[in-house]
N, C-alpha and C positions, 0 to 999 in steps of 0.2 A: 504494500500500500504506500502511496506517496502523499506527501503534504503538497497540495496544489495551491499556489498563491497568485495565480494570474488575475483574479478579481480584486486583489488587495494592493498590487504594486502600482504606484503612480508613475514612477520613473526610476532610472538607475544608470549605473556606469559599470562597465566591465573592462578590465585592463588585462590584455594578453600579451603585453610587450616583453615580458620576461619568460623565456622558454621554460616550460615545466611548472609555471605558477600562473594562477588566474586569481586576480583580486578585484574588488569592487565594492559597491554599496547599492542598496535598494531603498528607495523611499516608499514606505508602506503606509497606507491609509490607517489612521488611528494610532500610529506609533510616534512618539516624540523624537526618537533618534533613528538614524538609518541602520539597517541591517548590514553588517560588514561581511564580506566574503574573503576567505583565505583558503584557496583550493590548490591542491597538487594535481598536475596533469596537463594535458594539452587540449586546446579547443579544436573544433573542426577547422579545416584549412582556410575557410572564408574569414576567420577572425585571427589567424596566426599572426603575431607581431603587432596587432592593432589594438586601439581603444574603441569602445562602443558606448555611446550615450543613447539612451532610448526613453521614450515616453509612451505610456499606454493611452491609446485614443479612446478607449471605452471607459464608462463610469466605473469608479472603484467603490468598494465597501470596506469598512474596518475589518481588520484581521480578527477572526473568531477563535483562533487556536494559538497555542504558545509557539513562538518562533524565537529561538535563542538569538540575541543581538550579534553574536559572532559565530558565523557559519564556517567551520573548519572541516576539511575532509578531502575527498577525491572528486574530481570533476567527472561528469558523465558526458552527455551530449550537449555541447555548447556551440550553438550556431545561430546566425541571423538570416539564414537563407533556406530554411526548410519550406517546402511547398505543400499546400493542403487545400482541398476544395472547400469553399464557403458558399452557403446558400445566398441567392440574390432575392429571395422572398422570405417572408416570415415562416417560422417552423410549422405553424398550423397549415399554411397554404401549401408548403412543400409536402407535408404528410398527405393532404387531400389529393394533390396532384399525383403523388406516388401510388396511392391505393387505387386510383383510377387509371393507372397505367400511362399517365401523361409525363412529358418531359419536366423535370424539376430544374429550373434555372439556377446555375451555379457558376462560379469562376474559381480559378486557381489563385490563391493568395499567398503572400510571403508570411512566414511565421517566425517570430523570434522564439527560440526554444533553448532554455537554460535548465540543465539538470545537474544535480550534484548529490553526493552521498555524505551527509554531515555526521560528525560524531554526536552532535546535539539533537538533531531532528530526523535522522535517517535520510530517506530519499526525498528530495525536494525538487519540485518541477514548476517552472514558470513558462507558460506558453501563451504568447500574445499575437493574435492575428493583426497584420497590417500595422505593427508598431511604428511610431515615428522614430527613425534611426538616423544617427549621425556617427559616421565611422571616421576616426582620426588616424591618419597615416602620415608619411609612408610607413610601411611595415618594418619593424626592427629585425624581423627574421621571417623565414618561410619554411614550411614543412617539407621535408624530403619524402619520397615515396615510402621509405622504410618507416618514417615517423607516422605517416598517415595510417599504414597498416598496424603499427604498434598502438596508436591511439584507439583504433577500432577494437583491438583486442583488449586494451585497458578498460574501455567502456563496458565490454561484455563481462570481464572479470569483476569489475566494481558492482555490476548488477547481480551477478551470481553470488558474490560475497554478501551483499545486502540481503538477498533472498535466503541464503543459508543462515544468516544471523537472525532474521525474522522467524524462520522455521524453528530454530533452536530455542528462541525465547518463548514461542508458543508451546513447544513440547515441555519445557521446564515448568511453566506455570500457566496452563490453559485457563482461559476465563470461564467462569461459571455462568452460563446464560440465564440461570434462575436467580442469580444474586443481583437484585435491583439496587442495592446499596453500594456495590463495588464500583467506585469511580475509576479504578485502574483496570477494570476488566478489558477495556479496549484502548490500550495506550496509544494507538496510532490514529 
């Protein structure tokens, strides 16, 4: 399970100028101080050696879960160029068109996708469609083909390690679904 914060992030900055380190900060609706990022690993090639400033074009809401103010850990998928289809009509209209076998209007949009595995909150994902992006360059370094392959393997290993950790924690102390007073029953 992931902590998803796309509805809460107002803006942010990601710095990938030092090879092997990704730092930055996120401005979160309802929090007085920015969330700091200190991650080990490489971004995707589109952000290698660059800084990225972004703003969420969608309305935001206050964060309803605990997010540690210092996010330290391993990077996952860090990219400003993921592509994804978005609906061009309200979801209700898309549903009606779909069940009637009609074409559902959609377009391919650019997605800002930031994923990391923090020591404090586990897997955290920020996914913003059509974010306002400002990329600072020129790049201080570029990824080699070997680094690109290694980065992809690191992302898979980070996800596997997180999954193993999650499975181990559930095996050690499985939540009691009948215990209504247990606030820690579902820690994620």
